[in-house]
C-alpha positions in Angstrom: 95.2 98.3 142.2 96.7 99.5 145.4 97.7 103.1 145.7 99.9 104.0 148.9 100.5 107.7 149.7 103.3 108.8 151.9 102.9 112.7 152.7 105.8 113.8 154.6 106.7 117.1 156.0 109.0 118.0 153.0 108.0 115.1 150.2 105.3 113.3 148.6 105.8 109.9 147.8 103.6 107.4 146.1 103.3 104.0 144.3 100.7 102.3 142.6 101.1 98.4 143.2 99.1 95.6 141.3 97.8 92.6 143.1 100.8 90.9 143.0 102.6 93.8 144.5 104.4 94.8 141.5 105.3 98.7 141.0 103.1 100.0 138.1 103.8 103.3 138.8 105.6 105.5 141.1 106.2 109.2 141.9 108.1 111.7 144.2 108.2 115.6 144.6 110.0 117.4 147.2 108.0 120.5 148.6 110.2 123.4 150.1 107.3 125.7 151.3 104.2 124.6 153.2 102.2 127.2 151.2 102.9 125.1 147.9 102.0 121.6 149.5 98.1 121.4 148.7 99.1 122.6 144.9 102.2 119.9 144.8 99.9 117.1 146.1 96.9 117.8 143.9 99.5 117.7 140.8 100.9 114.4 142.2 97.3 112.9 142.6 96.2 114.0 139.3 98.7 111.8 137.5 96.5 109.0 139.0 93.4 109.9 137.5 93.6 107.3 134.8 94.2 104.4 137.2 91.5 102.2 138.7 92.6 102.4 142.0 90.5 99.9 144.3 92.2 100.4 147.6 94.3 103.2 149.3 96.9 103.0 152.1 98.1 106.1 153.8 101.3 106.5 156.1 100.2 108.6 159.4 102.8 109.5 161.7 101.1 109.8 164.9 98.2 107.4 165.8 98.0 108.3 169.7 96.2 106.1 172.0 93.4 105.3 170.0 94.7 104.1 166.7 97.3 101.2 167.5 96.7 99.0 164.2 95.5 99.8 160.8 92.3 101.4 160.7 89.8 102.0 157.9 89.0 106.0 157.3 86.1 107.5 158.0 84.9 111.1 158.6 85.1 110.2 162.2 88.5 108.8 161.8 89.8 112.0 160.2 88.0 114.3 162.8 90.0 112.0 165.7 93.1 112.3 163.7 92.8 116.0 163.3 93.0 116.1 167.1 96.4 115.0 167.4 97.6 117.4 164.9 99.6 119.4 167.6 101.6 115.9 168.7 103.1 115.8 165.3 102.9 119.4 163.7 105.2 118.5 160.8 103.4 115.5 159.5 99.9 114.5 160.7 98.4 117.8 158.8 99.8 116.7 155.9 99.0 112.9 156.1 95.3 114.2 156.5 95.4 116.3 153.5 96.6 113.6 151.5 93.6 111.5 152.9 91.2 114.2 152.0 92.7 114.9 148.4 92.3 111.0 147.8 88.7 111.3 149.0 87.7 113.6 146.4 89.5 111.7 143.5 88.7 108.3 144.5 85.4 108.6 146.5 84.3 104.9 146.1 88.2 103.4 147.2 88.4 102.4 150.8 91.2 103.9 152.5 93.4 102.6 155.3 95.6 104.5 157.6 98.8 102.7 158.8 100.6 104.3 161.9 104.3 104.8 162.7 103.5 104.3 166.1 101.8 100.9 165.7 105.2 99.1 166.0 105.9 100.6 169.4 102.5 100.1 170.7 103.7 97.2 172.9 106.9 98.7 174.4 107.9 97.3 177.8 106.3 99.5 180.5 109.8 100.6 181.7 110.6 101.8 178.4 107.2 103.7 177.7 106.8 105.2 180.8 107.4 108.6 181.7 108.5 109.6 185.5 105.7 112.2 185.8 102.8 112.1 188.3 100.5 109.1 187.2 97.4 111.2 186.8 98.9 113.5 184.3 100.0 110.6 182.3 96.4 109.3 182.1 94.9 112.5 181.7 97.1 113.6 178.7 98.0 110.1 177.5 101.9 111.1 178.2 104.0 107.8 177.0 106.8 106.9 174.8 104.6 106.4 171.2 107.8 106.2 169.2 107.7 107.1 165.3 109.3 105.7 162.0 107.7 102.3 163.0 106.8 101.6 159.5 110.5 102.0 158.3 112.1 100.2 161.4 110.1 97.4 161.2 110.5 96.9 157.5 114.4 97.2 157.6 114.6 94.9 160.7 112.8 92.3 158.9 115.2 92.6 155.9 118.1 92.7 158.0 117.6 89.6 160.1 119.1 89.0 163.5 117.9 88.6 167.0 119.4 91.9 168.6 119.1 94.8 166.2 119.7 98.4 166.5 117.8 100.2 163.8 118.9 103.7 162.7 116.6 105.9 160.6 118.2 109.0 159.7 116.7 111.5 157.5 115.0 114.9 157.9 113.6 113.2 161.1 116.2 110.6 162.8 115.3 107.9 165.3 116.9 104.8 166.6 115.1 101.4 167.7 116.2 98.6 169.9 114.4 95.5 168.5 114.9 91.9 170.0 113.3 88.8 168.3 111.5 91.2 165.9 109.8 93.1 168.5 110.7 96.8 169.4 112.0 97.2 172.9 112.8 100.8 172.8 112.7 103.9 170.6 114.5 107.2 170.7 111.3 109.5 169.7 108.9 109.7 172.7 105.3 111.4 173.2 106.2 113.4 169.8 108.8 112.9 167.4 110.7 116.1 169.0 112.2 113.8 171.4 115.7 111.6 171.1 118.5 112.4 168.4 119.3 115.9 167.2 117.5 116.4 163.7 117.6 118.5 160.8 115.4 121.3 162.3 114.2 119.7 165.6 116.4 119.8 168.7 115.9 116.3 169.9 116.2 115.9 173.8 117.1 119.0 175.7 117.0 120.1 179.4 113.4 120.9 180.1 114.7 123.7 181.8 115.6 125.3 178.5 112.0 124.9 177.3 110.2 126.5 180.5 112.5 129.4 180.0 111.7 129.6 176.5 108.2 129.5 177.2 108.1 132.0 179.8 110.0 134.7 177.5 108.6 133.7 174.1 105.3 132.1 174.7 104.6 128.3 174.0 103.7 128.6 170.1 106.7 130.6 169.4 109.0 127.9 171.4 107.0 125.0 169.7 107.9 126.3 166.1 111.8 127.0 167.1 111.9 123.7 168.6 110.3 121.9 165.6 111.6 124.0 162.9 114.6 126.0 163.7 116.4 124.1 165.7 119.0 120.9 165.3 121.4 121.1 162.4 119.6 124.3 161.3 119.9 126.0 164.5 123.6 125.4 164.9 125.0 126.2 161.3 121.5 127.4 159.4 121.6 124.5 156.9 118.3 123.1 155.7 119.5 119.5 154.9 122.6 117.3 155.4 124.1 117.7 151.8 124.3 121.5 152.5 125.8 120.7 156.1 128.8 118.5 154.1 129.0 121.3 151.3 129.7 124.0 154.2 132.1 121.5 156.0 134.2 121.0 152.4 134.4 125.0 152.4 135.8 124.9 156.2 132.5 126.3 157.7 133.3 125.4 161.7 129.4 125.9 162.6 128.7 123.4 160.3 131.3 120.8 161.5 130.4 121.4 164.9 126.4 120.4 163.7 127.6 117.4 162.3 129.8 116.3 165.3 126.7 116.9 167.5 124.5 115.0 165.2 126.9 111.9 164.9 127.7 112.2 169.1 124.0 111.9 169.7 123.7 108.8 167.5 126.7 107.2 169.2 125.2 107.7 172.5 122.1 105.9 171.7 123.9 103.0 170.0 125.8 102.5 173.2 122.5 102.7 175.4 120.8 100.3 173.0 123.6 97.7 173.1 123.3 97.5 176.9 119.4 97.3 176.8 119.7 94.4 174.4 122.4 92.9 176.0 124.6 92.9 172.7 124.0 93.7 168.9 123.9 91.2 166.1 123.2 93.7 163.4 123.4 97.6 163.3 121.2 98.7 160.4 120.9 102.1 158.8 118.2 103.4 156.6 116.7 107.0 155.6 118.4 109.3 153.2 121.2 109.8 155.4 121.4 106.5 157.0 121.5 104.4 153.9 122.7 107.4 151.7 126.0 108.6 153.3 128.6 106.2 153.8 130.8 109.0 155.0 128.3 109.6 157.9 127.7 106.0 158.7 131.7 105.4 158.9 131.8 108.6 161.3 129.3 107.1 163.6 131.0 103.5 163.7 134.1 104.7 164.3 135.7 104.0 167.4 132.6 101.9 168.6 134.5 98.6 169.5 131.2 97.2 171.0 130.1 96.8 167.3 133.2 94.4 166.6 131.0 91.2 166.1 127.8 93.2 164.7 127.0 93.1 161.1 126.6 96.8 159.6 124.1 97.2 157.1 122.8 99.9 155.0 119.1 99.3 153.6 116.8 101.4 151.7 113.6 101.5 153.4 110.5 101.3 151.4 107.4 102.5 153.6 105.0 102.3 150.5 105.9 98.6 150.0 105.7 97.6 153.5 102.2 99.3 153.6 101.0 97.6 150.5 102.3 94.0 152.0 100.1 94.8 155.0 97.3 95.5 152.8 97.8 92.3 150.9 98.3 90.4 154.0 95.3 91.5 155.7 
């Protein structure tokens, strides 16, 4: 049996698959506090102790320059992954915690890491290169890595089409431009902070703001604010989209502004990727917000006349099935 574990920043999802990729059991829990994460993870993994797990797949958000393909996990692998924690602080530490927890319970089962960055490993140089001194790009590994790759690849295959704009809208949000099955651009960059406005992340902002914040508040405080206290939360105080929508029903102007800013940032990227692709056959929405909210999809697509000839699809992503399929096919 194959176990796929997906440890997100605010949730833990897992599925057990048969050799024929049938789901035998699955579970999900939301985690509201980082302090409770390990306890909730132990509880979820404990539900699997009676299964004969023969192989384990893990979603890992950031693979850096070293990990550009599925990788068998070893002690050395974990040590290398821990070096990337600062680049994806809301995800990678929990991904690694999932690996360590499975090692304790299933010590003989091989574990394989599948990276959100893999789908974007071969972006065109013009799309992945930052306009910084070449020596700095090389020394620090600065480049556009992109994220949500497992999801973007999965839904784009289901959607079909030659020129696809894929919108993964959830706690983290990203948009990918995909041509003939290959990613040609992605809104997230060196870290998952770049690009669209998100629930708690700022998305792309003037670097001058970051310099000023770092000067006044220090680098660590600035990083915490940009990752955990910005985005929709920064504008209106809400921690999730459902809360934003409830606040709007009660005529909260800050919540309305937050949603307007969120939608506007998505529309700008759709327009940009339409130009880059030379058109769009399919616009696909996924993620808890993307496939879950027709209201927000309609807000995004309203008055976007460039989409007149495009199919607009809402497809629920399944990162666990995508990983299990990769395990089975390799």
